[in-house]
N, C-alpha and C positions, 0 to 999 in steps of 0.2 A: 218426598222426593221420588217416590215410586220404585226405590231399590227393592229387589227381591233376593232372598238368600235361600240356599238349600240348607238342609238340616246340619250339614257339616260346616257351613259357612256363616253360621249365625254370628252376629257381632258380639264381641265380648262386652258384658255389662260393665258399667263404670265401677271402680273400686269403692268399697264401703267408705262412708264419711270418715276422714281421719280422726275427727274429734270424737265420734262415737266409739271407735276402737280404743281410744285413750281412756274412756270413762270406766272401763272394766276395773282398773286399779282403785277407783274411788267408791265402788259399791260397798255398802255397809260402813262407810266412813263419813265423818262430818265434812260437808262441803259448804262453800259460800258461793252463791249464785248472784251475779249482777245481771239484771234484766235490761233490755233495750230501753225501757221507760225509766231506768235509774233506780229501781228497787234493789235492796240488799237483803237476800233471803238466805238463812243458814239452817241446815238440817242434815239428816242422815240420808244419803243417796240410796234408795231402795231399788231403783230400776230406771231404764231408759230404752229408747228405741233408735232406729237408724235416722230418725228426724230430730234427734236430741230432745224429744219430749221426755221430761224427767219427773220422777216421783220422789218426793222428799217426805221423810217421816220425822215426827218430833221437831218440827221446824218453827222458826220465828222470823219475823222481819225486823231488821234493825233500821229504825227511822232516825236519820241524822238531822240535826238542827244547828244553826250557827249560834243560837241563844241558850239552848238547854242541852242536857246530856242526851245520850242515845235512848230512845224509847224502844223497848223490845216487845213487839206485838206477837202473841202466840197464835200460830196458824195451824198447828197439828199436822195432819196428813195433807200434803199439798202437791198439786200437779202444775208444772210450768210447761207451756208449749215451747217446742224447740225454736220456733221462729222468734221467740221473745228472749232467748238466752244470748247474752253478750259474752259473759265470762263465767267459767266454773273453775274453782280452785279448792284444794284440800285445806282444811283448817287444822293448824297445829294446836291440838287441844290444850296441851300444857301451857303454851304461851297465851292462848285465848282466855283461859281461866284467870290469868293474872291481870287482865285488863279490866279496870273499873269503868265500864261503859257509861255509868251515870255521870261521870266527869268528862267524857269525851264529847267534844263539839265538832261540827264540820258542816260544810256546805252540802246542800242536797245535790245529788248527781243530776245532770241534765240528760234528757233522752238522747239516744243515739240518732243521728241524722244520716240517712243514706243518700 
C-alpha cells in the first residue's frame, strides 16, 4: 500500500497466537493431538513454536476402527506441523490408564474440510 512509518510510528505487531500462549501449561504433560487429517496422537509435549509446530516425546497413535479395538502404534519422538493441528488437549493420566483401549471401537475421524 506504500505506507511509510517513522521509527516512532511503526505499526504494532499482531499479538502472539492465543493457542500458542495456552500451550505453556501443557509442556512436559501428556497431551492428545487430533490432526486435520483425523489422526489421534498421544504423547508428552516437549516444545512448540508460534506456528503451533509441536514436538511430542514417547508418543503413539491411537488408530480407531468400528470392528476392532484401538490399535496403538508407537511413534517415539514426533513432530507435528502446526497447520495440521486441529485440537490439543491434556490427558488425565489416571482416567486414561483405566480405559481398556483393546475393547474400544469407534469410527475413524474424517479429515477437516476448510
